[in-house]
KEDRENLO-805978 format. One line per 10 residues: number of its first residue (from 1); their letters; for each residue x, y negated, z negated of N, C-alpha, C, O. Coordinates in pm, 1 decimal. Each point is the difference from the previous one (the first is absolute). Example, Ala and Ser with C-alpha at 12.3 -4.5 7.8 and 13.67 -1.06 7.14 Angstrom:
2
1) AS) 1319.0 569.0 -780.0 -89.0 -119.0 0.0 90.0 -120.0 0.0 103.6 1.9 -66.5; -138.6 -106.9 138.5 82.0 -119.0 -6.0 -77.0 -109.0 -73.0 50.9 -110.8 -16.9 $
END
This chain:
205
1) MRTMIRGSML) -2339.9 -77.1 632.7 126.2 -13.1 71.7 106.7 -65.4 -86.5 116.6 39.5 2.8; -158.2 -141.4 -80.8 98.1 -61.8 -88.8 50.2 100.0 -103.0 116.8 -3.0 -38.7; -206.9 93.2 -6.3 41.6 104.5 -93.6 103.0 91.2 64.5 96.9 39.7 -64.7; -117.0 -5.7 193.1 96.0 84.3 70.8 136.2 -67.8 9.7 103.5 63.3 -20.7; -104.5 -194.4 52.6 125.9 -73.3 12.1 69.1 -9.2 -134.5 121.5 17.6 -9.2; -199.8 -45.5 -97.2 60.3 -5.2 -133.6 62.0 134.5 -36.8 110.1 5.7 -54.6; -182.4 103.2 85.2 52.6 132.6 -29.4 127.9 27.9 75.7 94.6 55.7 -55.8; -90.5 -94.1 183.8 121.2 20.7 79.4 115.6 -82.6 -54.2 114.1 46.1 -2.5; -143.6 -168.6 -41.1 106.5 -83.8 -55.5 50.5 57.2 -131.8 119.4 -7.7 -29.0; -209.4 65.2 -51.5 43.7 63.6 -124.5 90.1 119.2 29.1 100.1 20.5 -68.7 $
11) LAGAVLFVSI) -135.2 58.6 170.7 84.1 112.7 39.0 135.0 -49.4 51.2 103.7 58.9 -30.3; -105.5 -167.3 108.0 125.4 -57.1 47.4 86.9 -44.6 -117.4 121.1 21.9 -1.0; -184.9 -84.6 -97.8 74.6 -39.9 -119.3 55.6 119.1 -75.1 110.2 -6.2 -54.3; -186.2 115.0 51.1 48.2 120.8 -67.3 123.1 55.7 69.3 94.9 43.1 -65.5; -96.7 -44.1 199.7 118.0 47.4 74.2 120.4 -87.2 -29.7 110.4 51.3 -18.2; -129.9 -183.7 13.0 110.4 -89.7 -34.6 51.5 28.3 -140.5 121.0 1.2 -22.6; -211.7 21.4 -71.8 38.3 28.7 -138.5 82.6 127.7 -8.4 102.0 4.5 -68.7; -147.3 100.1 139.6 74.6 125.7 0.9 136.8 -19.4 62.6 98.0 59.7 -44.7; -90.4 -143.8 149.2 128.2 -27.3 63.7 99.7 -57.7 -99.6 115.6 42.1 -5.4; -161.9 -139.3 -73.6 86.6 -60.8 -101.9 38.3 102.6 -105.2 113.8 1.8 -46.9 $
21) GIRAQVNPSA) -209.7 85.1 9.1 28.8 102.9 -99.2 106.2 97.3 46.6 87.8 38.9 -77.0; -95.6 0.7 204.3 101.8 90.6 54.4 136.2 -66.3 -5.7 98.5 63.3 -38.3; -92.0 -190.3 76.0 126.9 -73.9 -4.1 56.8 -2.2 -140.5 121.0 13.9 -17.5; -206.4 -31.1 -84.2 46.6 -13.2 -137.8 42.3 132.8 -60.1 86.8 2.7 -87.3; -146.2 108.2 132.1 21.1 127.2 -67.0 106.6 88.1 64.3 56.6 86.8 -66.5; -28.6 -107.9 194.8 97.4 85.9 66.2 140.2 -32.8 -46.4 39.6 -116.5 0.7; 36.6 217.6 -41.2 139.3 -16.6 -41.1 82.3 -39.3 120.7 -2.5 72.6 99.4; 77.3 -186.3 -101.9 74.7 -43.1 117.1 93.6 107.6 54.1 14.8 13.4 121.4; 48.5 63.6 -210.1 94.4 101.3 46.2 -68.1 114.4 71.6 63.2 72.1 77.3; -195.4 -54.6 -103.2 -71.5 110.0 62.9 -96.6 -45.5 106.8 -69.8 82.3 59.3 $
31) SRHSTASADL) 64.3 -216.0 -32.8 -100.3 -51.9 91.7 18.3 53.7 140.9 -97.1 11.6 74.9; 221.0 21.6 -37.6 25.4 49.6 134.2 -70.0 132.2 23.1 -31.9 34.4 113.8; 7.5 40.8 -221.2 -57.1 133.0 13.6 -147.3 3.8 -42.6 -61.3 106.8 0.1; 5.1 -220.6 -36.0 -137.5 -3.0 -45.2 -94.9 23.1 116.9 22.3 -51.2 109.7; -128.1 128.2 -133.1 -97.9 24.9 105.0 -106.3 -107.8 4.6 -71.1 -11.8 99.9; 58.4 -67.4 -206.0 -100.0 -106.6 -4.4 66.2 -134.0 27.5 108.7 -27.8 -50.7; -174.0 -54.5 130.6 52.7 -132.4 30.1 -115.3 -93.8 31.7 -114.2 43.3 15.6; 144.6 -170.5 -6.3 -101.7 -100.1 29.3 55.7 -101.0 99.1 119.6 -29.2 0.5; -207.7 -23.3 82.9 37.4 -100.3 98.5 -100.1 -114.5 -2.3 -120.4 21.4 -14.5; 171.4 -142.8 28.9 -82.6 -120.0 1.1 31.6 -78.5 126.3 116.7 -26.3 28.9 $
41) GVTFSLERAQ) -220.0 -11.5 47.0 19.2 -76.8 121.8 -68.6 -134.8 -6.4 -111.5 -11.5 -50.7; 178.9 -91.5 102.8 -56.1 -134.1 11.4 10.2 -38.4 146.7 110.6 -9.4 53.3; -223.4 -12.9 13.4 2.1 -12.6 145.1 -77.4 -120.9 51.5 -91.4 -51.1 -64.7; 131.8 7.9 183.1 -76.0 -94.2 82.9 -68.0 82.3 107.7 60.7 92.4 54.2; -186.4 -124.0 -21.7 -73.4 84.5 93.3 -67.0 -80.4 110.8 -34.4 -117.0 -16.9; 17.1 184.2 131.8 -77.4 -49.5 112.6 -105.2 105.3 32.3 31.8 118.7 7.2; -156.3 -160.3 12.3 -106.4 94.6 28.6 -78.6 -45.6 123.0 -57.6 -108.7 2.1; 56.7 193.9 99.4 -74.0 -28.7 123.3 -145.4 43.3 -20.7 -27.6 116.5 -28.5; -64.7 -211.7 43.1 -139.1 25.7 -35.4 -92.5 -50.7 109.4 39.0 -80.4 84.7; -162.7 129.3 -88.5 -106.1 -39.1 92.2 -116.5 -50.7 -82.6 -54.9 73.8 -81.8 $
51) IVPGRCCFWL) 16.6 -199.2 102.2 -100.5 -58.2 -88.1 -141.2 44.2 37.0 -82.6 20.2 -89.0; 52.9 -4.7 217.8 -131.0 46.4 44.3 19.6 98.2 114.0 100.9 -7.9 70.1; -194.1 100.2 -49.0 12.4 95.5 110.1 13.9 -70.9 134.5 -74.1 -93.7 29.8; 169.6 139.3 50.9 19.5 -55.1 133.0 85.1 -124.4 4.5 24.8 -53.6 108.1; 20.9 5.7 -223.1 85.3 -120.2 -2.7 133.7 37.1 -62.8 6.4 32.0 -118.7; 98.6 -36.2 196.8 132.8 40.7 -46.4 98.0 -114.3 22.0 -2.8 -65.6 104.1; 81.0 44.0 -192.8 26.1 46.2 -134.9 60.6 -117.7 -74.5 25.5 -103.8 60.9; -2.3 116.6 -187.9 69.4 -103.8 -74.6 89.9 67.8 -102.1 -10.4 120.4 -23.6; 99.1 -199.4 -36.9 98.2 54.5 -94.6 -21.7 -58.1 -138.7 -9.9 -121.4 -18.1; 2.7 210.3 -78.2 3.3 -38.5 -140.7 143.8 2.4 -48.5 79.0 84.4 42.2 $
61) QGGGLDAAVT) -45.4 -176.5 -130.3 131.0 -1.3 -62.8 -17.0 4.4 -150.8 -95.9 -54.8 -54.2; 189.1 120.1 -12.9 -11.0 7.5 -145.0 115.4 73.3 -61.6 110.5 2.4 54.4; -136.3 57.2 -167.7 104.2 70.6 -72.0 -59.1 109.0 -86.2 -121.3 8.3 -18.8; 209.3 75.1 -33.1 -47.6 110.3 -80.2 101.5 46.0 -102.0 119.1 -30.2 8.7; -169.4 103.4 -104.8 81.5 63.3 -103.1 -42.5 145.6 -7.2 -118.2 29.6 -18.1; 214.2 62.0 32.1 -34.5 141.7 -9.2 98.2 71.6 -90.7 116.6 -38.0 -10.9; -166.0 142.0 -53.5 82.9 79.3 -90.2 -31.4 146.9 20.7 -113.3 37.3 30.3; 215.6 45.7 -47.3 -18.8 143.8 16.4 81.6 74.1 -104.0 111.1 -40.2 -34.4; -167.3 147.8 -14.4 69.8 91.4 -89.5 13.1 133.6 72.0 -100.3 60.5 37.7; 222.9 -14.5 -18.7 25.3 130.2 61.3 32.5 98.7 -110.1 94.2 -20.1 -76.7 $
71) LGKGFGVAAS) -172.3 127.2 68.9 10.3 92.3 -112.8 85.8 121.9 29.9 40.2 69.5 -93.3; -11.2 -41.5 216.2 82.5 114.5 34.7 -33.5 52.3 137.0 -115.9 -1.8 41.2; 218.3 49.3 31.0 -14.4 53.7 134.6 -64.7 -100.1 95.1 -63.4 38.6 98.2; 79.8 -167.7 -127.8 -48.3 -104.3 88.0 -143.9 -41.1 -21.0 -42.7 -100.9 56.1; -34.4 175.0 -134.8 -142.0 -31.0 -17.8 -20.8 -95.3 -117.9 65.1 11.8 -103.8; -156.3 -105.1 122.2 -26.8 -95.3 -106.4 -126.2 -78.4 27.2 -82.3 38.7 82.9; 67.8 -150.1 -154.0 -117.5 -84.7 12.6 46.2 -143.9 20.1 100.4 -42.5 -57.1; -174.7 -31.9 138.8 34.1 -138.8 29.6 -121.7 -88.5 -19.7 -113.8 46.6 6.7; 138.3 -173.6 -31.0 -106.4 -98.9 -13.4 47.1 -130.6 61.4 119.1 -31.1 -2.4; -212.0 -45.0 57.2 36.7 -127.1 61.3 -108.1 -104.4 -23.1 -118.4 31.4 -11.7 $
81) VTGDHSTDAL) 162.5 -156.4 5.6 -88.9 -115.6 -2.7 49.0 -94.4 108.9 117.0 -38.5 -0.1; -204.8 0.4 93.6 38.3 -87.1 110.4 -97.5 -116.0 11.9 -117.4 12.4 -34.9; 166.5 -123.8 84.0 -83.1 -116.0 28.2 35.0 -55.8 136.6 117.7 -11.6 34.2; -220.0 -23.5 45.1 22.6 -46.9 136.9 -89.8 -118.7 31.3 -107.1 -16.3 -58.4; 153.9 -67.8 153.6 -72.0 -122.5 35.6 19.7 -30.1 147.7 107.0 23.8 56.0; -212.5 -76.6 6.4 8.7 -51.4 136.0 -84.4 -126.1 9.7 -112.9 -4.1 -49.0; 168.3 -98.7 112.5 -70.6 -126.4 17.5 -63.6 -4.6 138.7 65.5 30.9 99.6; -192.7 -69.5 -93.1 -72.7 -15.2 126.9 3.0 127.1 83.3 31.0 -3.6 119.1; -63.9 117.8 -183.3 -16.3 123.3 76.6 -108.4 -18.5 105.6 12.8 50.2 111.6; -118.6 -121.4 -146.3 -96.4 -60.4 91.5 -0.5 -149.6 -30.3 39.4 -40.0 -109.6 $
91) PGVDVNKIAA) -82.7 -43.1 203.4 1.4 -144.3 -27.1 -68.0 -34.0 -132.4 -119.6 22.7 -18.2; 198.6 -77.4 -73.1 -52.0 -40.2 -130.0 -19.1 111.8 -99.7 -51.8 -23.5 -109.2; 92.6 146.0 143.7 -19.1 115.3 -88.3 135.2 57.1 -39.6 78.1 41.2 85.8; -50.5 -38.8 -214.7 120.5 62.5 -52.9 -32.3 142.1 -46.3 -115.6 34.8 -23.7; 219.5 45.2 11.7 -13.4 135.2 -53.9 97.9 14.3 -115.8 119.4 -25.9 15.4; -169.6 66.9 -130.6 82.7 25.2 -117.6 -44.2 131.4 -61.8 -119.6 26.4 -12.0; 215.1 55.5 -27.0 -37.3 126.1 -63.9 109.8 48.0 -92.7 117.8 -30.7 18.1; -159.7 106.9 -117.7 91.7 65.2 -91.7 -44.1 145.5 -14.6 -119.2 28.5 -12.1; 214.7 62.0 13.2 -31.2 142.8 -6.8 85.5 65.9 -107.0 115.7 -36.8 -20.3; -174.0 134.6 -47.6 70.7 80.2 -100.0 -28.0 146.4 29.4 -115.7 41.4 7.6 $
101) LVGPRYTFTV) 222.9 37.8 9.0 -14.3 138.3 43.2 97.1 90.0 -74.9 102.1 -45.2 -51.7; -136.0 173.7 47.0 85.1 98.8 -65.3 -18.8 133.2 70.8 -107.5 27.4 53.5; 212.2 56.6 -52.9 -11.1 130.0 64.8 132.7 73.2 3.8 98.4 -47.5 -56.7; -94.0 162.6 122.7 122.0 81.0 3.1 104.6 -54.7 96.7 -32.8 -59.5 102.7; 159.2 81.2 -138.0 113.4 -35.1 87.5 99.7 114.8 0.2 29.2 58.3 -104.3; 22.7 -26.4 222.3 109.3 96.9 11.5 124.0 -74.7 47.6 -5.9 -75.6 96.9; 117.5 96.8 -164.8 124.8 -68.7 31.3 108.4 100.3 33.5 24.2 93.9 -75.8; 41.1 -113.8 189.7 112.1 83.4 42.4 125.8 -85.3 -4.1 4.5 -107.4 60.1; 98.4 154.9 -131.1 122.8 -75.9 -18.3 110.1 55.8 88.3 22.9 120.8 4.6; 44.8 -211.0 65.3 112.1 35.4 87.3 124.5 -69.7 -52.7 -0.5 -121.2 -21.4 $
111) WTSRSQPADE) 107.8 198.2 0.3 126.4 -60.8 -42.2 69.4 -54.3 124.5 21.4 73.0 96.8; 13.4 -200.7 -99.9 49.5 -65.7 120.3 151.5 0.2 12.2 52.9 -32.5 106.3; 17.7 68.0 -211.9 146.0 -1.1 7.1 57.4 103.2 -96.1 -26.5 -5.3 -120.1; 104.6 98.4 172.1 62.6 100.1 -86.1 117.1 -57.4 -79.2 43.2 60.2 -98.3; 8.4 -174.6 139.2 114.4 -58.6 -68.5 -39.2 -84.8 -119.2 86.3 -44.7 -75.5; -217.2 21.9 57.4 -49.5 -80.1 -111.5 -81.9 87.1 -93.7 -57.2 100.1 43.3; 50.3 -136.6 -172.5 -89.5 73.1 -91.1 -140.6 4.5 57.1 -49.9 -99.0 53.5; -13.2 214.4 -65.3 -128.0 21.2 67.0 -106.3 -98.6 -43.5 -85.6 -38.1 79.9; 89.7 -4.3 -206.8 -106.7 -87.5 -46.2 29.0 -147.1 30.0 -77.5 -86.9 -40.0; 187.7 57.3 109.6 29.9 -137.8 35.6 -27.5 -30.3 147.1 -33.3 -113.7 33.7 $
121) RRMQIFGQAL) 46.2 211.9 53.6 -24.0 -20.7 142.3 -101.2 103.7 46.6 35.3 115.5 23.6; -158.7 -156.0 -10.6 -102.6 96.0 36.7 -113.4 -70.3 74.9 -14.9 -122.1 -4.5; -62.4 202.9 72.0 -115.3 -48.5 72.5 -120.7 83.5 -40.6 8.3 122.7 -6.8; -120.0 -189.0 -20.2 -125.2 67.1 -32.6 -100.2 -19.5 114.2 -19.7 -111.5 48.2; -41.8 219.2 -6.7 -110.0 -5.4 95.8 -125.0 49.1 -73.3 0.2 109.6 -56.1; -105.4 -189.1 56.2 -118.5 39.4 -76.4 -126.3 -11.2 83.9 -9.9 -81.8 91.5; -86.1 167.0 -125.8 -134.1 -6.3 57.1 -101.8 0.0 -112.0 22.0 61.6 -104.3; -133.2 -130.1 124.9 -96.1 -13.1 -108.4 -141.0 -21.1 54.4 -18.8 -39.9 114.9; -78.5 67.3 -199.2 -140.5 -28.9 27.9 -57.9 -62.8 -125.7 -5.7 64.1 -104.9; -37.3 -188.9 115.1 -46.8 -75.6 -115.8 -147.6 -35.2 15.9 -47.1 -29.3 109.9 $
131) FGGVHGFNGL) -24.7 32.8 -222.0 -143.5 -24.5 0.6 -34.1 -99.6 -110.3 61.4 1.8 -106.7; -158.0 -87.6 131.7 -39.6 -97.3 -101.1 -104.6 -95.1 52.6 -93.1 41.6 68.8; 107.3 -170.0 -100.6 -98.6 -99.1 38.9 64.4 -125.6 53.5 115.9 -29.1 -29.6; -192.1 -46.1 109.2 45.2 -128.6 53.3 -107.0 -104.3 -30.4 -119.4 29.3 5.2; 162.5 -149.7 -36.5 -91.7 -110.9 -27.7 34.7 -114.5 93.4 110.9 -53.2 -5.2; -206.6 14.4 92.0 16.8 -115.6 85.9 -63.8 -121.4 -64.3 -108.8 9.7 -56.6; 175.4 -124.5 64.8 -50.1 -119.9 -66.0 34.1 -124.2 83.1 90.7 1.2 83.2; -166.6 -108.1 -109.0 17.5 -127.1 71.8 -0.1 21.7 151.0 80.8 -58.2 72.2; -172.5 142.6 -25.6 -12.8 28.1 142.2 -145.0 -9.8 42.6 -77.1 -77.1 -57.2; 39.6 155.8 158.8 -136.7 1.2 48.1 -36.7 143.7 35.2 56.0 58.6 92.6 $
141) YPAPGGATTN) -151.4 -2.2 -168.2 -36.3 140.4 16.3 -150.8 9.8 22.6 -77.4 -29.4 -91.1; 34.0 70.3 211.4 -143.4 9.9 29.3 -68.1 101.1 -91.8 57.6 103.3 -34.2; -180.0 -134.3 -4.8 -79.9 88.9 -84.5 -146.3 -14.6 39.5 -37.9 -102.0 57.4; -46.4 203.5 -87.4 -141.9 -6.5 38.0 -70.2 -125.5 -50.6 -85.6 -54.7 69.6; 119.5 9.2 -186.9 -65.2 -118.4 -55.9 70.5 -129.4 33.1 -38.7 -105.5 -50.1; 142.4 110.9 134.1 77.7 -118.6 32.4 146.4 21.9 -28.5 35.5 87.1 -79.5; 49.0 -163.8 142.3 144.1 17.4 -14.5 44.3 -36.5 -141.4 -56.3 -89.2 -63.5; 159.6 160.8 15.2 58.8 -28.0 -130.3 148.3 -30.6 16.5 59.6 30.6 103.2; -1.9 -90.0 -203.8 143.1 -32.7 5.0 86.0 106.8 -63.9 122.6 -4.9 10.7; -185.4 103.3 -78.1 74.5 105.9 -67.6 -62.6 135.2 32.6 -121.5 11.2 16.6 $
151) AGSFALEAGG) 205.8 90.7 -7.7 -49.4 135.1 26.2 105.2 99.9 -45.4 117.6 -33.8 -13.4; -161.0 157.4 -10.1 92.8 104.1 -42.7 -34.1 131.5 65.4 -112.8 20.9 44.8; 210.9 68.5 -39.4 -24.8 131.1 59.4 108.3 97.7 -43.0 100.7 -38.1 -59.6; -123.9 164.8 91.1 101.8 103.9 -12.5 113.5 -30.2 98.0 -22.8 -58.4 106.0; 144.8 98.1 -141.7 115.3 -20.4 87.1 88.5 123.6 0.8 10.5 71.5 -99.7; 52.0 -47.8 212.5 90.3 113.6 18.1 123.7 -47.6 74.7 -10.6 -76.4 96.0; 127.1 121.0 -139.6 124.8 -24.9 71.3 73.8 132.2 15.6 10.0 77.8 -94.8; 41.3 -52.8 214.4 75.7 122.2 25.3 117.4 -33.4 90.9 -16.3 -65.9 102.6; 133.3 111.6 -141.0 118.4 -27.0 80.3 125.3 34.7 -77.3 1.0 92.5 -81.2; 104.3 -167.2 107.0 125.4 28.8 -67.3 102.5 -109.3 25.2 -27.8 -101.3 64.1 $
161) GLNLYFSKHV) 145.7 124.9 -115.9 104.1 -99.3 13.3 137.0 56.7 -27.9 17.0 119.8 -22.6; 80.3 -208.6 24.7 139.8 37.6 -18.5 64.3 -96.0 -99.4 -9.5 -121.8 15.1; 74.7 177.1 -116.4 79.1 -77.9 -94.5 146.9 30.0 22.6 41.2 115.8 -7.4; 38.4 -217.9 34.8 143.4 16.5 19.2 72.5 -68.7 -114.9 -0.2 -122.7 -10.3; 62.5 203.3 -76.5 67.3 -53.3 -118.5 146.6 -25.8 29.3 70.4 86.6 51.9; -24.5 -207.6 -85.8 140.5 -33.9 15.5 72.3 -2.0 -133.8 119.9 -27.4 -4.2; -190.0 55.7 -105.3 60.8 19.9 -131.1 -85.3 100.2 -75.5 -98.3 51.1 53.7; 135.0 -22.6 -177.7 -70.1 102.0 -75.9 -146.1 -34.9 -21.4 -85.3 88.8 1.2; 54.7 -216.6 -20.7 -135.8 -38.9 -38.4 -70.4 -93.5 98.0 -121.1 -18.7 -12.1; 190.7 -40.1 107.5 -57.7 -104.8 83.7 11.6 36.6 147.3 104.1 47.9 45.1 $
171) GLRMPEVEYV) -212.2 -70.9 29.8 3.1 30.1 141.9 -100.5 -83.5 77.3 -59.2 -94.2 -52.7; 41.3 131.0 179.5 -89.7 -69.5 90.4 -114.4 91.2 42.5 21.6 118.7 24.5; -140.9 -171.7 -15.8 -114.4 68.8 61.2 -2.0 -43.6 146.6 -26.1 -116.4 30.5; 54.0 211.4 60.6 20.6 -40.4 138.9 -34.2 111.9 99.6 84.9 82.8 33.1; -207.5 -81.6 13.0 -117.3 -71.6 -49.4 -96.2 98.6 -63.8 34.6 115.6 -24.2; -156.6 -162.9 -2.9 -113.1 83.2 -39.6 -112.4 -26.0 100.2 -34.4 -115.4 25.5; -22.4 220.1 30.9 -105.5 -14.5 101.2 -119.0 84.7 -43.2 14.8 118.4 -30.3; -134.4 -180.7 27.8 -117.1 72.0 -48.9 -126.5 -36.3 77.2 -17.0 -112.5 47.0; -69.1 209.9 -35.8 -136.4 -20.5 48.3 -85.5 -41.1 -119.4 7.0 62.0 -106.1; -87.2 -165.8 123.4 -83.8 -52.5 -107.6 -145.8 2.2 45.4 -34.1 -55.8 104.3 $
181) RTALPNNGSN) -50.1 119.8 -182.2 -142.8 3.4 30.7 -78.4 -62.5 -114.7 14.8 39.5 -115.6; -99.0 -138.0 149.3 -89.1 -62.8 -96.9 -140.4 -4.7 59.8 -19.1 30.9 117.6; -77.9 -69.4 -198.5 -139.4 -2.4 44.1 -67.1 -129.2 -43.2 -107.2 2.0 -60.5; 170.6 -114.6 91.9 -57.6 -130.3 -31.4 -103.1 -37.9 107.0 18.1 35.1 116.6; -124.4 -104.9 -152.9 -103.1 -37.7 97.7 58.3 -85.8 112.2 75.4 -93.8 -25.7; -111.5 127.1 152.9 47.7 -78.7 114.0 -106.3 -17.9 108.3 31.3 -35.9 113.5; -158.0 61.3 -150.0 -110.8 -15.9 93.9 9.4 97.4 117.3 -48.5 -27.8 109.7; 111.9 142.3 -135.1 14.4 101.7 104.0 8.2 136.2 -64.1 -93.2 44.2 -67.0; 205.2 22.2 87.8 19.6 133.0 -58.1 27.2 -4.2 -149.2 -10.2 102.1 -68.2; 45.2 -221.2 16.2 34.5 -17.0 -141.9 116.9 88.3 -41.3 6.1 46.2 -113.9 $
191) TQHDLRMAFG) 84.6 -23.2 204.4 125.2 70.1 -30.3 114.8 -73.1 67.1 -16.2 -61.5 105.3; 132.0 69.5 -168.2 120.8 -59.0 56.0 107.6 108.5 7.6 17.3 79.1 -92.7; 53.6 -77.4 203.8 110.1 94.1 21.8 123.8 -83.6 32.9 19.0 -41.9 114.2; 64.0 18.4 -214.3 112.1 -91.7 13.0 133.6 73.8 -1.2 9.1 115.9 -40.5; 92.9 -186.0 85.8 137.1 49.6 -4.5 80.9 -93.7 -87.6 8.3 -119.9 26.8; 51.7 175.5 -132.5 74.7 -81.1 -96.2 147.0 36.5 4.1 35.8 117.8 -1.9; 50.6 -220.8 7.5 145.5 18.5 -4.1 55.8 -82.2 -115.3 -38.6 -115.3 -19.4; 129.5 175.1 -57.1 54.9 -67.4 -117.5 151.7 15.5 -3.9 54.3 102.8 40.6; 13.1 -206.9 -90.2 145.0 -2.4 -14.1 32.3 -65.8 -134.4 -74.6 -86.1 -46.7; 185.6 126.7 -15.0 36.1 -64.3 -124.9 110.1 71.4 -74.2 88.9 61.0 59.4 $
201) MTFHF) -96.7 -70.0 -191.5 99.5 59.0 -88.9 -59.6 119.7 -73.9 -120.7 7.2 -22.8; 207.9 85.8 -13.6 -43.5 114.5 -78.5 100.4 25.4 -111.3 119.8 -22.8 16.8; -169.5 70.0 -130.4 83.1 21.7 -118.3 -24.2 140.9 -52.1 -114.5 42.9 -14.1; 222.5 28.6 -14.5 -7.2 138.5 -43.4 42.4 13.3 -145.2 99.2 -59.6 -41.9; -174.9 138.4 -35.4 29.7 19.0 -142.9 10.4 147.8 -31.2 24.4 37.3 -114.7 $
END
């Protein structure tokens, strides 16, 4: 599982690297007509979670960094790294986790004002499906040989969001909503079906 998370983080880093490369190589005078672009998001997140079957619910709080490269006609690839924490999800039990995921993203761009240059006033609506790994730590995870404080599993996120740009390069993520599925031990089904909401800043290159 740690290998999966490392691999996902390497892919996320690659997406960030490509984003910077696109920014450096695109001619400013032709950037308006370029089919390739990159977006970087920095967000605060809330995640509604269930710690054990039949017991609802608690909220994780955290943050994330995501990057996407759009290669043309709205299709591209995205990667994200998120970290979340909850204190006393059960009496005396904290929940901490970090996830790294990568997958396809489709972005649809809407021009919000005909009186402004198209690349300065625009709205992006995106949908994505990301796959990778999650690592839970400093918590309590039931196991056949006894409870452990650390555990890992496959992770999936599916959903979308809206980026509203108020300048050529800077905008707001408002909001991003996703279904999150993980498979950390919980002394029951060993699956989690969470709802994640994120808000923050987004940067376009």
